[in-house]
N, C-alpha and C positions, 0 to 999 in steps of 0.2 A: 581521691576526691569523688565525692557523690554523683552517681549519674542522675540527670535530669530526667523525669519521667513524664508521658504523655499529660498528666494532671497537675503538674510543676509549669509547664511550659502555658498549658491552656491556662493556668491562671494568673502567669506572667503577662500575657497576651492580653485576658480579659481587664485585667488593672490599666492598661498603657489603653484599650481599647475606649475603655470609659471616659479616659481623659481626653479622647479625641483623636487618637491616633490612626489615620486613615491605613496603614498599611497592619496595624495590629490588628483593627476591625475587618480587616480581609481575612486575615489566619484566625480571626477568631469564628468565621464565617467559615470557614474550611472546615476548621476541627471538627464544628455541628455537623458538617454536611458528611465530613470521615467517619465520626464517630469514634474522633481518636482526644482523649483528655474530658471526654465529656460523653454521654449517651447521643446516637446519633438523633438528631431534631431538626428538622429540614425548616420548620417554622423559625426558629431560631437562629438558623442559617440564613435563611431569605432577611431578617431581619439586621441582621449585619450585613450582608452584602449592599444590602438597599444605603445603610449608613456609609460605605466605603464607595459605593458604584459612582459616583459622581468626580470622584478626581482618582480612582483604581482602575484600570483597564481591565485586569484579570477578575476583578470583585465582579464588574460590569457583565463580564463575558458568563461568568460562572453563572450568574443571576439568571440572565437572558436562555442558558442552559437547561437550568431547571423549569422554566414553564415554555421551552420548545420544546422539554422529553417529556413534561408531564409529567415530574417527580412528586408532586403535592396534589393536584386535581388535572385533569384533563388538559392537553398543551393549549397553553394561550398564545396564539402567534403574535397576536398583536402585542403584549406586552413582550415576549421575547423579540419582537422587532426593534422595541423603544432600546431594550437595553444592549442589543447588537449593534445599535445603531451610537449609544453612546460608548461602546467599547472600542466600535470603528474611528470615532472620535478624537477617542485616548491613543490611535495608531495600532490597536491590538488586531495584526494579521487573521485571527480567527473571527472576530467579530465582523472584517469585512468579507472573510472567504463564507461566512452563514448567511449576511446579507446578499451576496452574490448567488446562492440555492435558494435563497427565498424569493428572490425577484424571478430563478429560472422556474421555478413550480406554482408561484403566485399561493405562497405561506404568509398571510396576514396582511400580504401587500397585493395590488394588480401585478398578474404574470406583465415581466415587463425584461425583453432579450438585451437589450441595449444595456438597462442598469445593472443585470445580472453581468453582464461583459464587464461592465467600467470597474466595478466591486472586484471580480475575479482578477482585473489586472493589478488594481490597486494592491489587492493580498499579493501577488505574486511579486510585485515589485519589492516586498517587504520581508521575501524570501519561501511565502506558500508554496509548497509543492501541490498540493492538493488543488489550488489554485489553479496551478500551472497546466497541471493534468486537465482540469474542466476547460479550459482554455484551447487546450488541447483538443478535446471532444467537440467543442464548438466550433472550431474553424473545422474540423474534421468532418462534421456531420451536416455542416451549414445551419447552425441552428440561431436563427434571429440574421443571418446573414448570409453570403454566398458561400460554396465550401473554395477553404484556401487549404490546399495541403501543405504548404511550405510553411504556412503559419501554424497551423499542426505541429508540424516535424520541430518548429522552433520552440513553441512551451511542451514538448514532449521532450526534446533533449534536454532544454533547461531540469525540468526536473528528473530525467534519468541519472543527468550528470550528479544531480544530489543523492542520488541511493534509492529512489525512488522504483522499485518494481513494479507497481503497476503502469507507471509512466515506460520503462523500459519496454514491457510488454508492447504497449501503445505504439512506441518509436518504432520497434521492430517490425510490426503490423503494415506499418503506412512503408516502410523501407522495403518492403518485400517484393515487390513487383521490381523498383527501380535498383536496389542494390540488395541481393539476397545474403550475399558475405557477410556485410553486416549488420543485417536484419538478425542469421543466427546468432553472431555475436552477443546482442542485446539479448536475443531469447535465452541463449546461455546463462549469461549473467543474472539475469532473474530468474533463471529455473534454480542457478545455485541457491539465490536465495530463497528457495522455497514457495514461489508463487505458481500455483497449481496451472494457471492457465497456459504460464511459458512452458511448462513441463510438458505438458499435452503439443503445444505448437512447436517445439524442440523436437518433440519424437518425430513430427510428424516429417521434417526438416529430413532429421538423419534416415527417414524409411525411403524419403525419395532420392536422397541425395542432391535436395537443391540449398545452395550454398555452402555445401561440405560435401565431403564425399560419402557414398550412402555406406551405411554401418547399421544393418538389423539388429545388434546386439546393445548399440548405443539405444537403437529407437525403443526396443523394449524396456532397458532400463528407466529411461525417463517416462513409457508408457505406464510403468508400475508405480513410480513417485507420483505421478499425475492422478491415478487410480485409487492410492492410497489416502489420497487428499479429497477422494470424493467423484474424481469426475466419470460420468459415464462413459462416454466415448473412448475414454482411456481402457477402462474394464475391457471394452469388447477388444478392442483393440489390442488389448494384453491376449484375451482367448484367441484372437485369432492368428498373433502372430509367435505365440509361445512355439507350437509345434514345429512352425519352420524353421526358428530359429535353432531349438534342438534339434533337427534333423542336419540344419547345417552344421553346425558343431560335431554331429556325427560323423559326418562327411571330411570335416576336419581333420579328426583325430583318426578316420583310416587312411586319409591322403598321406598325414604325416607320417603312421606308421609304415606306409609304402616307401616315403622317401626314406626314411631310417634305416630298412631294409636293403634297399637299393644302394646304400652310402655302405652299411657293413659288405656287401657282395662286392664291390670295386677293391676295400681292401683286403679281400680275401675271407670273410665270413664271420662272424663271431668278433666282431672289432679284432682280430689280430692283425698283427703288420707282414704282410708278406715279403720277405726275401729274396 
């Protein structure tokens, strides 16, 4: 069976697209954007996305992203807003999330915290973990509203339960005072996932004995993980804690050796059994 090449796939979709197939128009645009089956050509990509965007949510979102990021010319937030709005109208959660950001920062529209929150809420209902996390930030910081820690916890937990490492870390931070043990568990989970901020905070908890038993060796381990990811404070902590842990390990070895000698002496020395 002959394997289909990117070129063959492009020709297949191109024929369908020219006949008015909406999904094929999107796929041709995507292949021009990625440079698969044809040389990368953002202008061609835009033309095909524009044809599909009236009825294809992802085409509208991708087209908006090109203008938002300035892939061809300088970013054009007004055109980006137009197509993000179309994507959102077609129930695209990414489009809703981006509209939330644009209203939050006043990009192409007037800054409007109420509209921003509304778009984030709509995106969150469709499963956007980024929107959930941002809602947590809004209620935690009181952006455009009063501070509502319980609401912040609710949205952070929703995103954390879906595996979002940033949300796990944020949830741990707001739980730290009221429930340090649960905070420790969330930091640990996010740290194991490779999230640098969680690794640093987890190390602090191990060093202080907050939410867990004090463990300087574990603290040093997680400081090193965060330091490798570029955390400056973690690098300073590694330099500070390394000699302390090294000294502790030497003392532990000496104590272990003394205990072994005492045990051997009780048995008659050299491990021989006394009859």
